ROTI-461127 format. One line per 3 residues: number of its first residue (from 0); their letters; for each residue x negated, z, y negated of N, C-alpha, C, O, CB. Coordinates in steps of 0.001 Angstrom, whole numbers. Glycine has a CB too. Layout:
<zazas>
NUM = a = X/Z/Y/X/Z/Y/X/Z/Y/X/Z/Y/X/Z/Y; ...
</zazas>
This chain:
<zazas>
0 = myp = -115695/48710/-106276/-115238/47462/-106572/-114775/47544/-108163/-114776/48675/-108649/-114057/47053/-105522; -114459/46660/-108844/-113741/46232/-110040/-112195/46827/-110252/-111607/47278/-109269/-113702/44679/-109971; -111814/46819/-111032/-110428/47563/-110640/-109905/46470/-111256/-109621/46649/-112440/-109940/49194/-111195
3 = fvr = -109676/45298/-110768/-108995/43712/-111106/-107011/44148/-111225/-106223/43948/-112149/-109484/42232/-109226; -106843/44671/-110096/-105355/45263/-110331/-104893/45929/-111596/-103970/45586/-112335/-105105/46274/-109362; -105658/46879/-111696/-105563/47553/-113161/-105630/47083/-114197/-104848/47385/-115098/-106280/48304/-113434
6 = lak = -106644/46172/-114332/-106940/44831/-115356/-105652/44090/-115453/-105314/43969/-116630/-108170/43686/-114751; -104983/43657/-114771/-104083/42698/-114798/-102625/43701/-115001/-101686/43290/-115683/-104229/41693/-113362; -102599/44957/-114360/-101533/45683/-114761/-101433/45722/-116428/-100424/45430/-117069/-101679/47086/-114105
9 = eml = -102944/46227/-117078/-102936/46501/-118609/-102507/44910/-119295/-101859/44903/-120342/-104694/47139/-119185; -102879/43691/-118691/-102779/42538/-119589/-101374/42248/-119384/-100742/41654/-120259/-103771/41293/-119282; -100669/42731/-117969/-99336/42442/-118358/-98483/43120/-119284/-97693/42689/-120124/-98731/42437/-117407
12 = rfr = -98877/44488/-118884/-98218/45376/-120311/-98248/45178/-121261/-97205/45505/-121828/-98483/46377/-120669; -99489/44451/-122320/-99680/44403/-123159/-99223/42790/-123652/-99108/42656/-124870/-100810/44970/-123178; -99034/41916/-123043/-98864/40333/-123175/-98244/39864/-123894/-98375/38708/-124297/-98475/39710/-122337
15 = nae = -97090/40961/-124360/-95913/40555/-125376/-96145/41588/-126411/-95340/41435/-127330/-94262/40613/-124741; -97102/42774/-126638/-97272/43821/-127608/-98016/42831/-128996/-98936/42014/-129049/-98374/45235/-126857; -97149/43363/-129911/-97632/42959/-131504/-98980/42739/-131475/-99661/43537/-130831/-97389/44108/-132681
18 = pia = -99479/41882/-132001/-100868/40825/-132177/-101088/42083/-133128/-100106/42605/-133656/-100822/38796/-132917; -102873/42764/-133435/-103527/43102/-133655/-104778/42145/-134598/-105307/41137/-134128/-103531/43614/-132658; -105047/42625/-135789/-106271/42271/-136668/-107357/42768/-136299/-107271/43528/-135334/-106200/42621/-137947
21 = lge = -108603/42565/-136837/-109698/42848/-136486/-109463/44495/-137185/-108722/44699/-138147/-110900/41720/-137000; -110118/45382/-136600/-110462/46799/-136883/-109151/47333/-136569/-109186/48558/-136450/-111018/47161/-138404; -107718/46690/-136352/-106632/47735/-135837/-107118/48242/-134698/-108118/47850/-134096/-105211/47189/-135544
24 = ehv = -106314/49220/-134375/-106684/50061/-133133/-105286/49641/-132182/-104106/49440/-132469/-106879/51983/-133537; -105929/49626/-131141/-105017/49143/-129813/-105334/50545/-128651/-106437/50802/-128167/-105739/47248/-129030; -104153/51247/-128419/-104358/52159/-127853/-103657/51949/-126230/-102853/51017/-126236/-103922/53216/-128756
27 = shh = -103749/52372/-125370/-103688/52289/-123693/-103681/53632/-123187/-104370/54406/-123851/-104993/51506/-122966; -103214/54018/-122402/-103051/54911/-121301/-103642/54616/-119773/-103546/53496/-119270/-101655/55054/-121222; -104176/55579/-119187/-104624/55459/-117631/-104571/56931/-117541/-104290/57907/-118238/-106247/54667/-117177
30 = lcw = -105021/56592/-116210/-104920/58053/-115106/-106462/57776/-114096/-106934/56776/-113556/-102993/57981/-113729; -106736/58691/-114160/-107842/58847/-113087/-107605/59526/-111809/-107232/60677/-111579/-108907/59540/-113628; -107976/58331/-110852/-107518/58142/-109791/-108769/58601/-108757/-109916/58522/-109198/-106979/56736/-109762
33 = pwd = -108544/59086/-107366/-109574/59773/-106830/-111014/58919/-106436/-112124/59390/-106188/-108955/60412/-105650; -110577/57493/-106473/-111574/56355/-106337/-112728/56405/-107939/-113708/55686/-108138/-110457/54660/-106188; -112316/57207/-108618/-112910/57102/-110229/-113779/58464/-110367/-114268/58831/-111435/-111491/57074/-111594
36 = ldm = -113878/59011/-109404/-114513/60451/-109116/-115716/60130/-108807/-115994/59069/-108248/-113910/61356/-107990; -116675/61135/-109183/-118190/61359/-108835/-117739/62382/-107562/-116641/62658/-107078/-119335/62149/-110288; -119428/62903/-107191/-119494/63502/-106276/-119248/65235/-106659/-119226/66171/-105860/-120722/63021/-105701
39 = wwe = -119051/65278/-108414/-118704/66472/-108562/-116964/66677/-108937/-116599/67667/-109571/-119690/66965/-109612; -116401/66076/-108667/-114974/65300/-108637/-114123/65432/-110339/-113193/66077/-110822/-113856/66219/-107205; -115104/64402/-110788/-115008/64306/-111961/-115349/62732/-112107/-116057/62080/-111340/-115837/65345/-112656
42 = lnn = -114559/62183/-113487/-114769/60808/-113769/-116020/60303/-113907/-116724/60640/-114858/-114184/60488/-114796; -116430/59447/-112980/-117962/59117/-112809/-118339/58249/-114319/-117570/57445/-114846/-118252/58012/-111194; -119909/58689/-114929/-120338/58250/-116047/-119805/56673/-115754/-118970/56097/-116451/-121972/58580/-116310
45 = grt = -120434/56139/-114638/-120591/54356/-114859/-118957/53640/-114686/-118494/52535/-114969/-121834/53535/-113315; -118416/54833/-114105/-116896/53985/-113872/-116116/54250/-115604/-115629/53484/-116436/-115635/55001/-112184; -116256/55200/-115559/-115743/55284/-117424/-116211/54046/-118121/-115290/53516/-118742/-116578/56716/-118453
48 = ltl = -117473/53356/-118221/-117816/51945/-118999/-116579/50980/-118157/-115810/50205/-118726/-119810/51273/-118685; -116614/51213/-116897/-115715/49903/-116267/-114126/50294/-117119/-113518/49497/-117834/-115556/49977/-114032; -113688/51752/-116798/-112519/51947/-117576/-111923/51362/-118989/-110916/50799/-119419/-112602/53066/-117719
51 = ydl = -113245/51876/-119451/-113565/51094/-121239/-112882/49661/-121106/-111897/49371/-121785/-115669/50737/-121749; -113410/48856/-120272/-112695/47686/-119833/-111412/47035/-120369/-110924/46064/-120947/-112451/47925/-118691; -111144/48515/-119645/-108846/48360/-119470/-108577/48388/-120565/-107470/47874/-120722/-107591/49750/-118716
54 = gri = -109233/48905/-121947/-108794/48806/-123204/-109268/47721/-124191/-108766/47184/-125178/-109026/49935/-123689; -110820/47582/-123308/-111304/46289/-124567/-110668/44748/-124573/-110556/43928/-125484/-113048/45920/-124365; -110368/44714/-123423/-109936/43402/-122814/-108689/42971/-123316/-108491/41917/-123920/-109829/43459/-121353
57 = pma = -107671/44034/-122972/-106314/43847/-123710/-106555/44045/-125545/-105800/43634/-126426/-105127/45187/-123007; -107444/44566/-125656/-107416/44717/-127151/-108078/43118/-127771/-107806/42672/-128885/-108489/46254/-127633; -108909/42490/-126836/-109199/41185/-127439/-108493/39939/-127135/-108901/38824/-127459/-110414/40921/-127198
60 = arg = -107303/40210/-126431/-106249/38943/-125971/-105110/39621/-127097/-104342/38756/-127519/-105617/38854/-123845; -104929/40628/-127505/-103851/40933/-128838/-104467/40855/-129911/-103683/40962/-130854/-103157/42299/-128955; -105769/40685/-130296/-106641/40452/-131576/-106976/38635/-131426/-107858/38127/-132119/-108330/41628/-131506
63 = gli = -106312/37969/-130637/-106565/36195/-130307/-107666/35952/-129891/-107940/34811/-130263/-106496/35167/-131447; -108571/36424/-129255/-109917/36798/-129187/-109787/35493/-127663/-110163/34335/-127845/-110369/38916/-128977; -109415/35790/-126759/-109224/35582/-125317/-108936/34414/-126116/-109851/33827/-126693/-108193/36428/-124161
66 = aam = -107785/34045/-126191/-107367/32540/-126820/-108563/31742/-127483/-109009/30705/-126993/-106195/32715/-128061; -108910/32167/-128332/-109691/31266/-129440/-111186/30854/-128340/-111599/29711/-128147/-110170/32442/-131263; -111740/32051/-127786/-112523/31909/-126355/-112174/30518/-125539/-112798/29462/-125642/-112064/33244/-125320
69 = rar = -110905/30797/-124616/-110416/29752/-123737/-110544/28447/-124795/-111322/27537/-124507/-108756/30100/-123116; -109893/28406/-125804/-110120/26824/-126649/-111357/26238/-126738/-111495/25028/-126555/-109788/26839/-128143; -112284/26980/-127002/-113538/26720/-127266/-114831/26840/-126359/-116019/26685/-126642/-113670/27370/-128190
72 = swg = -114146/27196/-125072/-115105/27488/-124201/-116411/28128/-124069/-117462/27871/-123483/-115246/26719/-123914; -115693/29626/-125291/-116539/30687/-125093/-116656/31660/-124389/-115586/32113/-123981/-116635/31097/-125769; -117914/32375/-123957/-117840/33707/-123398/-118139/34864/-124127/-118431/34701/-125312/-118580/33772/-122406
75 = lti = -118124/36208/-123587/-118305/37015/-124113/-119348/37698/-123095/-119416/37483/-121885/-117156/37531/-124544; -120271/38710/-123982/-121150/39559/-123098/-121122/40801/-124229/-120871/40726/-125432/-122865/38804/-122635; -121465/41962/-123419/-121962/43084/-123887/-123061/42904/-124156/-123580/42024/-123469/-121875/44040/-123238
78 = ags = -124058/43625/-125307/-125487/43367/-125914/-125954/44709/-125865/-127166/44924/-125886/-125578/42701/-127472; -125246/45503/-125811/-125623/47447/-126071/-124845/48054/-125860/-123800/47614/-126339/-125928/48152/-127347; -124706/49208/-125190/-123699/50488/-125497/-124429/51625/-125507/-125544/51727/-124997/-122536/50737/-124454
81 = svr = -123696/52697/-126208/-124257/54255/-126001/-122617/54865/-125785/-121548/54457/-126239/-125340/55079/-127687; -122891/55807/-125049/-121951/56578/-124847/-121839/57976/-124631/-122398/58447/-123641/-121546/56155/-124132; -121194/58726/-125414/-121184/60105/-125704/-119879/60588/-125065/-118727/60269/-125355/-121289/60403/-127260
84 = yrr = -120415/61599/-123942/-119507/62475/-122654/-119254/64266/-123225/-120068/65178/-123369/-120763/62497/-120796; -118245/64223/-123369/-117975/65933/-124318/-117166/66353/-123056/-117763/67159/-122342/-116770/66031/-126280; -115902/65965/-122626/-115400/66837/-121701/-115222/66323/-120499/-115179/65093/-120538/-114324/67355/-122066
87 = rvr = -115083/66847/-119293/-114472/66655/-118441/-113026/65650/-117732/-111835/65843/-117976/-114486/67555/-118537; -113493/64813/-117019/-111980/64231/-117052/-111545/64184/-115185/-112517/63826/-114520/-111990/62271/-117974; -110714/64384/-114634/-110554/65243/-113726/-109879/64383/-112786/-109696/63250/-113231/-109901/66465/-114138
90 = mfd = -109421/64602/-111521/-108502/63750/-110584/-106923/64158/-111235/-106434/65201/-111670/-108735/64257/-108697; -106561/63140/-111101/-105174/62861/-111800/-105107/63190/-113328/-103946/63370/-113697/-104039/63732/-111094; -105794/63283/-114048/-105652/63292/-115509/-105430/62606/-116072/-105995/61532/-115865/-106279/63525/-116093
93 = rie = -104304/62712/-117367/-104260/61065/-118040/-104727/61208/-119253/-104939/62294/-119793/-102764/60266/-118211; -104924/60026/-119781/-106083/59781/-120670/-105711/58761/-121804/-105712/57609/-121371/-107308/59234/-119821; -105443/58846/-122926/-105229/58063/-124346/-106448/57366/-124214/-107531/57937/-124085/-105086/58987/-125868
96 = mrs = -106274/55988/-124246/-107706/55153/-124776/-107483/54617/-125869/-106329/54233/-126059/-108273/53986/-123929; -108391/54433/-126832/-108422/53844/-128448/-109247/53265/-128257/-110336/53627/-127810/-108604/54603/-129742; -108739/51756/-128700/-109917/51040/-129184/-109892/50103/-129876/-108929/49342/-129774/-110575/50658/-128431
99 = riv = -110964/49820/-130846/-111487/48589/-132230/-112649/48286/-132359/-113676/48876/-132025/-111308/48951/-133688; -112420/47026/-133020/-113738/46475/-133597/-113811/47276/-134744/-112823/47622/-135392/-113809/44871/-133944; -115404/47688/-135098/-115783/48179/-136318/-116108/47397/-137241/-115945/47635/-138438/-116643/48908/-136247
102 = gwd = -116705/46169/-136666/-116950/45493/-137931/-118058/44380/-137126/-118099/44420/-135897/-117628/46642/-139363; -118806/43549/-137767/-119660/42434/-137337/-120982/42613/-138093/-121083/43483/-138957/-118984/40998/-137632; -121832/41926/-137826/-122886/41423/-138243/-123030/39742/-137894/-122219/38954/-137407/-123918/42296/-137679
105 = arf = -124350/39577/-138339/-124571/37912/-137946/-124275/37400/-136400/-123646/36442/-135949/-126240/37511/-138206; -124878/38277/-135914/-124943/38112/-134221/-124093/38891/-133267/-123896/38554/-132100/-126300/38472/-133724; -123550/40075/-133908/-122680/41036/-132700/-121663/41569/-133510/-121717/41892/-134696/-123565/42420/-131876
108 = myl = -120511/41630/-132530/-119327/42042/-133084/-119391/43886/-132223/-119678/44052/-131038/-117818/40705/-132577; -118996/45178/-133346/-119268/46258/-133018/-118108/46699/-132536/-117153/46261/-133177/-119831/46930/-133892; -117717/47678/-131301/-116382/47860/-130893/-116910/49615/-130890/-118062/50046/-130847/-115756/46886/-129241
111 = eqs = -115985/50158/-130934/-115434/51714/-130706/-114510/52145/-130214/-113454/52153/-130846/-115232/52331/-131541; -114593/52740/-128697/-113957/53444/-127925/-113775/54476/-127691/-114847/55080/-127689/-114061/53281/-127305; -112664/55323/-127390/-112434/56515/-126807/-111823/57282/-125927/-110707/56813/-126147/-112284/56867/-127273
114 = mwk = -111631/58063/-125124/-111070/58896/-124162/-110687/59962/-124797/-111499/60665/-125398/-111864/59215/-123109; -108800/60349/-124729/-108657/61407/-125306/-107850/62150/-124306/-107078/61439/-123663/-108146/61251/-126610; -107850/63617/-123982/-107291/64332/-122692/-105862/64571/-123387/-105654/64490/-124597/-108216/65911/-122101
117 = tng = -105070/64830/-122555/-103566/65376/-123014/-103588/66570/-124424/-103190/66622/-125588/-102830/66282/-121458; -104230/67309/-123563/-104433/68471/-124593/-105218/67980/-125729/-105586/69032/-126250/-105187/69733/-123974; -105691/67034/-126420/-105964/66596/-127671/-107575/66353/-127888/-107946/66129/-129040/-105370/67618/-128637
120 = dca = -108491/66386/-126893/-109820/66963/-126952/-110125/65108/-126210/-109676/64305/-125392/-110224/68879/-125848; -111209/65301/-127241/-112287/64147/-126868/-112830/64207/-125846/-113320/65295/-125544/-113307/63983/-127611; -112972/62945/-124809/-113673/63105/-123544/-114598/61864/-123522/-115129/61544/-122458/-112653/63194/-122244
123 = sha = -114719/61462/-124161/-115543/60398/-124442/-115460/59122/-125504/-114464/58415/-125657/-115606/59959/-123364; -116898/58964/-126300/-116623/58021/-127087/-118096/57122/-127299/-119213/57638/-127265/-115966/58682/-128373; -117843/55793/-127504/-118595/54318/-126728/-118731/53908/-128112/-117835/54069/-128940/-117574/53033/-125476
126 = lyr = -119602/53498/-128305/-120238/52316/-129153/-120756/51420/-128548/-121652/51674/-127743/-121179/52608/-129987; -120242/49880/-128820/-120861/48985/-127953/-120646/47366/-129100/-119704/46960/-129780/-119912/49046/-126144; -122131/46801/-128811/-122123/45532/-129520/-122017/44453/-128377/-122597/44402/-127292/-123466/45346/-130466
129 = aav = -120830/43362/-129122/-120723/42227/-128141/-121053/41200/-128942/-121177/41410/-130149/-119367/42000/-127431; -121235/40016/-128445/-121595/38625/-128732/-120687/37707/-128135/-120306/37890/-126979/-122927/38305/-128289; -120293/36706/-128835/-119745/35897/-128125/-120698/34675/-128002/-121355/34318/-128981/-118469/35665/-128627
132 = tdr = -120801/33859/-126491/-121666/32934/-126362/-121040/31221/-126227/-119903/30761/-126132/-122441/33450/-125162; -121957/30809/-126258/-121579/29112/-125782/-122611/28689/-125157/-123286/29683/-124885/-121307/27952/-126963; -123055/27854/-124817/-123925/26938/-123775/-124931/26982/-124523/-125933/26877/-123816/-123501/25403/-123337
135 = ngi = -125321/27133/-126136/-125980/27505/-127103/-126780/28387/-127497/-127889/28301/-128023/-125512/27538/-127604; -125854/29650/-127077/-126600/31061/-127064/-125114/31804/-127835/-123927/31550/-127631/-128467/31138/-128185; -125785/32830/-128804/-124888/33332/-129634/-124011/32565/-130433/-124406/31534/-130978/-125458/34026/-130333
138 = vps = -122872/32974/-130545/-121945/32397/-131580/-121964/33043/-132754/-121405/34134/-132867/-120624/32367/-131190; -122600/32462/-133762/-122554/33617/-135085/-121196/34390/-135421/-120189/33787/-135051/-122891/32817/-136548; -121051/35238/-135859/-120071/36739/-136144/-118611/35497/-136906/-117558/35000/-136508/-121177/38455/-137880
141 = atv = -119273/35498/-137895/-118684/34982/-138841/-117758/33388/-138342/-116545/33219/-138467/-119878/34871/-139917; -118431/32715/-137962/-117914/31676/-136975/-116597/32356/-136108/-115546/31723/-136013/-119248/31214/-135881; -116733/33466/-135598/-115948/33632/-134295/-114547/34432/-135320/-113373/34362/-134958/-116966/34828/-132770
144 = aea = -114970/35107/-136525/-113792/35664/-137174/-113150/34671/-137696/-111979/34605/-137321/-114015/36632/-138150; -113536/33758/-138529/-113156/32591/-138758/-111625/31719/-137881/-110482/31424/-138232/-114480/32003/-138514; -112427/31575/-136652/-111899/31198/-135297/-110383/31894/-134956/-109430/31492/-134288/-113044/31699/-134165
147 = lgh = -110661/33314/-135853/-109759/34468/-135236/-108658/34648/-136735/-107886/35603/-136814/-110914/36210/-134720; -108763/33473/-137948/-108107/33644/-138743/-108046/34740/-139909/-107161/35200/-140629/-107376/33566/-138152; -109509/34942/-139730/-110032/36474/-140405/-111445/36244/-141310/-112479/35797/-140813/-110463/37749/-138968
150 = dpv = -111324/36565/-142479/-112360/36616/-143433/-113805/36479/-142820/-114161/37555/-142340/-112225/37893/-144180; -114822/35399/-142679/-115794/35710/-142219/-116900/37004/-142580/-117749/37316/-141744/-116160/34685/-142295; -116807/37673/-143822/-117271/38588/-144389/-116782/39850/-143462/-115576/40042/-143619/-116889/38515/-145816
153 = spd = -117392/40760/-142539/-117245/41617/-142135/-117222/43086/-143001/-118172/43529/-143646/-117953/41388/-141324; -115848/43742/-142840/-115950/44950/-143609/-117480/46435/-143523/-118061/46415/-142438/-114456/45522/-143104; -117842/47184/-144217/-119194/47595/-144266/-119037/48558/-142789/-118267/49461/-142464/-119665/48466/-145889
156 = lpd = -119973/47988/-142229/-120657/48948/-140961/-120338/50547/-141509/-120462/50763/-142714/-122707/48646/-140761; -120017/51413/-140794/-120282/52656/-140988/-121577/53099/-140747/-122125/52694/-139722/-119508/53307/-140358; -122318/54034/-141673/-123626/54610/-141396/-124285/54837/-139807/-125421/54549/-139430/-123516/55920/-142049
159 = wvr = -123449/55297/-139223/-123892/55873/-137725/-123822/54469/-137034/-124507/54325/-136021/-122724/57198/-136909; -123265/53697/-137360/-123168/51933/-136462/-124411/51686/-136898/-125308/51757/-136058/-121864/50438/-137008; -124745/51355/-138247/-125730/50545/-138721/-127029/51334/-138382/-128009/50590/-138329/-125529/50213/-140239
162 = aws = -127295/52669/-138134/-128450/53210/-137536/-128463/52987/-136297/-129544/52642/-135819/-128632/54468/-137712; -127345/53103/-135442/-128050/52511/-134066/-128191/51165/-133909/-129043/50788/-133105/-127350/52854/-132865; -127345/50106/-134682/-128120/48958/-134848/-129411/48720/-135064/-129978/47962/-134277/-127740/48463/-135582
165 = dae = -129885/49091/-135763/-131002/49482/-136241/-132538/50269/-135289/-133730/49991/-135424/-130370/50326/-137190; -132151/50867/-134747/-133037/51747/-133607/-132606/51174/-132561/-133209/51394/-131510/-132856/53384/-133450; -131496/50323/-132562/-131775/49044/-131044/-132995/48064/-131592/-134030/47750/-131004/-129999/47679/-130636
168 = alr = -132668/47794/-132530/-134201/46846/-133175/-135673/46988/-133165/-136637/46262/-133404/-134228/46792/-134487; -135488/48082/-132834/-137301/48929/-132802/-137275/49033/-131452/-138365/49360/-130982/-137680/50781/-133636; -136343/48855/-130613/-136757/49662/-129145/-137454/48165/-128536/-137044/47005/-128577/-135047/50480/-127952
171 = pwp = -138647/48764/-127985/-139351/47384/-127448/-138518/46692/-126354/-137636/47190/-125654/-140866/47684/-126782; -138998/45424/-126361/-138314/44495/-124932/-138794/43748/-125101/-138886/43325/-126253/-136953/44037/-124587; -139606/42913/-123682/-139143/43825/-122570/-139551/45270/-122440/-140564/45568/-123074/-139526/43262/-121401
174 = pms = -139155/45926/-121967/-139347/47517/-122035/-140980/47618/-121349/-141437/46948/-120423/-137934/48509/-120942; -141601/48611/-122093/-142961/48432/-121469/-143207/49305/-120264/-142694/50421/-120348/-144044/48725/-122483; -143904/49032/-119122/-144106/49580/-118222/-144812/50658/-117844/-144811/51014/-116666/-144283/48984/-117816
</zazas>
């Protein structure tokens, strides 16, 4: 089940936090509960993606995106993701999550998130591309940036983000059977 209670707790926790600009890091802290585990007694890879929502959504609220979306009847969708898992997260491990928008292109905003264990090891790192949508489809990223009071021109995307986006463009869609 989706962790609605945990998301509500995060939204309450950060409701009065300082606003952040596009590109500024949002830091949150989480606990790996027994229901987050897989059969090997570690954080389930699918649950990892869900827990990343607990950092991404409050970050979007602090950056003004949620308010801008509500005012314009926009939606938000994840259009792609890539996750690198490197350290096990076990039951009751405490995690620091770091979330930020890396930049954008004409259609997508690129977000980076990572989970850090208390010993300083990075447990996982995720790259997402997200699209803001309206009833006509994808809202141009420049329009979204302007709605947030930012320059519509993105900071330069890191080479690794650009390479991932380029590789995704080569991937066949729909997939070949």
